[in-house]
C-alpha positions as CSV (number, residue, x, y, z in Angstrom):
1,X,-6.6,-19.4,-31.0
2,X,-3.6,-17.0,-31.0
3,X,-5.6,-14.1,-29.6
4,X,-7.0,-16.4,-26.9
5,X,-3.5,-17.6,-25.8
6,X,-2.5,-13.8,-25.8
7,X,-5.7,-12.9,-23.6
8,X,-4.9,-15.9,-21.3
9,X,-1.4,-14.8,-20.7
10,X,-2.3,-11.2,-20.1
11,X,-5.3,-12.4,-17.5
12,X,-2.6,-14.5,-15.8
13,X,-0.1,-11.5,-15.6
14,X,-2.7,-9.4,-14.1
15,X,-4.2,-11.9,-11.8
16,X,-0.9,-13.3,-10.9
17,X,0.9,-10.1,-10.4
18,X,-0.3,-9.6,-6.9
19,X,1.3,-12.8,-5.9
20,X,4.6,-12.0,-7.4
21,X,4.7,-8.3,-5.8
22,X,7.5,-8.1,-3.3
23,X,5.9,-5.1,-1.7
24,X,4.9,-6.1,1.7
25,X,2.4,-3.9,3.6
26,X,4.2,-2.5,6.9
27,X,3.0,-3.7,10.1
28,X,0.6,-1.2,11.6
29,X,2.5,0.8,14.5
30,X,1.3,0.1,18.2
31,X,-0.4,3.0,19.8
32,X,0.2,3.6,23.5
33,X,-2.9,3.6,25.7
34,X,-3.4,7.3,26.7
35,X,-5.0,6.5,29.6
36,X,-2.3,4.8,31.3
37,X,0.9,5.3,29.3
38,X,3.9,7.2,30.7
39,X,5.6,10.0,29.0
40,X,8.3,7.8,27.7
41,X,5.8,5.4,26.2
42,X,3.9,8.3,24.4
43,X,7.2,9.5,23.1
44,X,8.1,5.6,21.8
45,X,4.4,5.8,20.4
46,X,5.3,8.9,18.2
47,X,8.5,7.3,17.2
48,X,6.9,4.1,16.4
49,X,4.4,6.1,14.2
50,X,7.0,8.0,12.3
51,X,8.9,4.7,11.4
52,X,5.7,3.2,10.2
53,X,5.0,6.4,8.2
54,X,8.3,6.1,6.6
55,X,7.6,2.4,5.9
56,X,4.5,3.3,4.0
57,X,6.4,5.8,1.8
58,X,8.6,2.9,0.8
59,X,5.7,0.8,0.4
60,X,4.0,3.4,-2.0
61,X,7.2,3.7,-4.1
62,X,7.5,-0.2,-4.2
63,X,3.9,-0.7,-5.4
64,X,4.4,2.2,-7.9
65,X,7.7,0.6,-9.4
66,X,6.1,-2.6,-9.3
67,X,3.1,-1.4,-11.2
68,X,5.2,0.6,-13.8
69,X,7.4,-2.7,-14.5
70,X,4.0,-4.8,-14.8
71,X,2.8,-2.2,-17.4
72,X,6.1,-2.5,-19.2
73,X,5.9,-6.3,-19.1
74,X,2.4,-6.1,-20.9
75,X,4.3,-5.2,-24.1
76,X,6.1,-8.6,-24.0
77,X,3.0,-10.7,-23.8
78,X,2.1,-10.0,-27.6
79,X,-1.2,-8.6,-26.7
80,X,-3.0,-6.1,-28.8
81,X,-2.5,-2.4,-28.1
82,X,-6.2,-2.5,-27.0
83,X,-5.4,-5.4,-24.5
84,X,-2.3,-3.7,-23.5
85,X,-4.3,-0.5,-22.8
86,X,-7.0,-2.3,-20.8
87,X,-4.3,-4.1,-18.9
88,X,-2.5,-1.1,-18.1
89,X,-5.5,0.8,-16.9
90,X,-6.5,-2.3,-14.6
91,X,-3.1,-2.3,-13.2
92,X,-3.2,1.4,-12.6
93,X,-6.7,1.1,-10.9
94,X,-5.3,-1.5,-8.7
95,X,-2.2,0.8,-7.6
96,X,-4.6,3.6,-6.9
97,X,-6.7,1.3,-4.6
98,X,-3.6,0.2,-2.7
99,X,-2.2,3.6,-2.4
100,X,-5.7,5.3,-1.1
101,X,-6.0,2.2,1.3
102,X,-2.6,3.2,2.8
103,X,-3.3,6.9,3.0
104,X,-6.6,6.1,4.8
105,X,-4.9,3.6,7.1
106,X,-2.5,6.3,8.1
107,X,-5.0,9.0,8.7
108,X,-6.9,6.6,11.0
109,X,-4.1,6.0,12.9
110,X,-3.2,9.6,13.3
111,X,-6.6,10.1,14.7
112,X,-6.5,7.1,17.0
113,X,-3.4,8.5,18.2
114,X,-4.7,12.0,18.6
115,X,-7.4,10.6,20.7
116,X,-4.9,8.6,23.0
117,X,-2.5,12.0,23.2
118,X,-5.9,13.7,24.4
119,X,-6.4,11.0,27.3
120,X,-2.8,11.2,28.1
121,X,-3.1,15.2,28.3
122,X,-6.1,15.0,30.5
123,X,-4.1,13.0,33.3
124,X,-1.5,15.7,33.4
């Protein structure tokens, strides 16, 4: 019974950790329309992207810190070393997924901006 309770607590910690995370994914930067944008709108677009990229860096630091805190909290659950290791691996996997998704989003936005920049340059 004690092991069942520990496992339930561990499960709750892992599942509930997403809701407890204070790391909000930043709103995606808005891209200018290269077909109609002015030079200033393109410059503002670059500034918006850079601000979003900085927010992504802060988001990645936050999810890393939060994951480390959650892994440290596993020791307080009274779970066995094996259960703690499994919980830590699950948390690390989730961290990697979130990190990779944010990098992919950043790369996608960069490609989309480059497309708009090409359209802008064609008009010049």
